[in-house]
N, C-alpha and C positions, 0 to 999 in steps of 0.2 A: 503494499500501499505505499501511496506519496507520503512524504513529513508532510504534517501538518505545517502552513506558514502562519497559523495563529500565532501573536506574541506569548500568549498566557499560556502555550503548551511549549513554549521553545525553553531549551535549558538557560540557565542564569550566564555562560560565556555567549549564548547566543542574542541574548534582547539586547537593543541598543538602550543608551541611556536616555533618560528624558531629557527634553527639548532644554537647554540651556544650561544644563548638567557637565561638567567635564567628562571623559571619556578616562578611564581608570586605564594606568599605567599597568602592564604585564609586569615590568621589569624593576617597578618599585612597589614594597608592601610598606605597610605601617608599622610600626616598631610594638613591640609585646605590649598589651595592658601593663600602667603603671601600676601592679599589683605591691603598691608599696603601704608598707601598714603605717599608724599613725607614730609609734616610736621610733620609728625610723626617720621621721620627718623632724622629730624631736632633737633626736641625737645627732643630726644633721648642722642645726640649729646651733646646737651644743658647740660643736667641734670648732668652729672659728672664734664663738664668744670665748672659749674657755682660754685658745690661744691667742688670740689678741686681745680680751680683759685681760689674762695672766702676766702677759708682761709689759703691759701697759700700767696697771695696778704695783708691780714688783718693783719697774723702774722708778714711779712716782717715791717711791720708799727710800732713794737712795739719791741725797742732789747731787754729787759730782758722778753719777751715770751717763754715761757716753751711749746714748742708744745706736749713735750711728757708725762709732769703732768698735763697741762691745757686744758680745752675743748674748743669744739669748741665753744659754748652759752657766753663763757668767751670772745670772742675777740667781741661779740654782745652788750655787757654791755655799760653802760654810763662811766665806768672807763678805758675803750680801747680806744687807740689814732683814729680811726676811726672805729666807730662801727658801722656805715653805710655801709659799703663793706662788711662785714659779713652779714650783715642784709638783704642787694640786694641779693648776693650769693646765701640765705636758698631761700628768696623768688621766686626766678629765679628758685632754683631748684624746688620748690613746684609747681610752675605754669608749669614749662616742663615735672613734672611726670601727672600734670593732661591729657596735651595733649599727652603726649606717651598715658596713657590708653586708650583715647577716638579714637586713631587712629590704637589700635592693633587688629583689627576685626578678625585674627584668635584665637584668644586667647577668653579660653571661658569667658563669662560675668560676674559671681563671681570675676575671678583672675583681669579683669577689675576694678569690682569697689572697691576692697580690694586695688588695684595698687592706685586707685583717691584718696581711703581715704587717702592713706598715705602722696600722693601730698599734699592734704588739711591740713594734720595734720603738715608737714611741712612750710607751708604759714605760718600757728599759730603761728608754733615757732617763725618765724622771727617778728610776729605780738607784742608777748608778749615774749621780752627779760626776760632771769632769774633774772635781779635784780629790773624790775618794777612790771614783776606781776610772781611770782616764783610756783606759784600752777598752773597756767593755762602752764606756759613754761613746768613743768613738766609734766602735763596729756597730752600736743601736742606731747611731744617728745616721751613719753611711747607709746603714739598711732600710731604716725608716725615710730618708729623702728622696732614696732610690723607687722604693717602693709606690710610694705618694705620687712621685712623678709620674711612673708607668705603667699605674692602674688605669689609667682611663685611655690607653689605646688597646689595651684587651678588652674592653668593654664593647668597641664597635662591633657593627651587624652589617654584613653586607645586605643591600637590596634594603634599609630601614632608612626611614625619614626621622628628621628630630635630633637629639641631642646623642644617640647611639650611631648615629653616621659616621662612615669611618673618616670623613674631611672632618669634623668636628671632633670625633676621640682623639683619633689619631694628633689633629691640630692642638687640643690641649695638652697632651704630655709632650709636644714641640716645647708652649710657651714653659710647659713647668720645667722642661730639663735645661731649658735656655736659662729660664732665672737660678736654676741650681748651679750651672755654669759659673754665671756670673761670681755667685755665692763662693764656689770653691778657688775662683781666682784671685778672691779676695783675700779666702782664707788662707791661700798659699802665697799671698805677695808676689802673684805672678805678673800682675799689670801696675799695681800700685805700691804702696807700704802697707795695707791693708785699712788704710781709714774709711773704709766703706764698708767693711765685714759687718758689722751690726743692721746695717741697713739693706744690704744685699740678702742677709739671711731671713731679716723679716718680711724679705718681697716672697721670695720662693715658701715661707712659712705658712705665712698668710692665704697666698693662693692655693698654697695644697689643701687646705683648711678648708677653704672657701667652694673648692669645686665639686665634694659631694655634695653641699647643698646647692649649687646650679644642676646637679643630675636629677638628685630627688624633686626638687620641684617642677623641673622638665618632665619628668616620668609621670607623677600626678597630675599635672596639667594636662597632658597628653590621655590621663584615663578618664578624666572629667568629660574631655572632649569625646571620646569616646563611648561613654554613658548617653551625651546629649543626644549624638547622632544614634544610640542604638536604639532611643525611643522616641525619636523624633518622627512623624508619618509620613511613612513612603508618599510621591505624587502618584494621583491614578492616571491610567494610561490616557 
């Protein structure tokens, strides 16, 4: 029997879009629904607040502290006025990264593992101050900075749109790695006498703390948009 030409009996792939509606592109798919729990949103907010707020409060307790030249770790040494403030800030940031990594379900698992590794390393930085255990502190800081700079690239999904699009995810890692390189060049006094070590470290640490919040907000927004589209009545033929 000849196949019916009635649009109502045609398959979804055969149906033409309603007038004025964009034709779907077969090479682009929407990113997975942003099934991000509320507690992951909270932890994503906590990370930059704890990191940036921690160093801001800690350095305000030391009148002679130079935030442009001196590092964040200097605020957690026993020689500082209130080392517990920066220590608590680092620890809270590490826990926040761990919780956020657990809740970013639409993100590929390898990226979440690397993100969690960065959170665990940040906890280790808090546990091993640079003046008490310099070797362990340096190793934890290296691992933490590296993991938090690389996890966005692992979060890319081919054929997706939004924050997990390869160009966006990889671009985020490129920017974070560039900031990390600038900090290391200052730390090792390659380009100068280290006069901007503290500033460059704050730039990379702040950006790494903020990126999970950007991803979380984007995924939540995508999920809400998908819900609206799901309940929107379809146009009659």
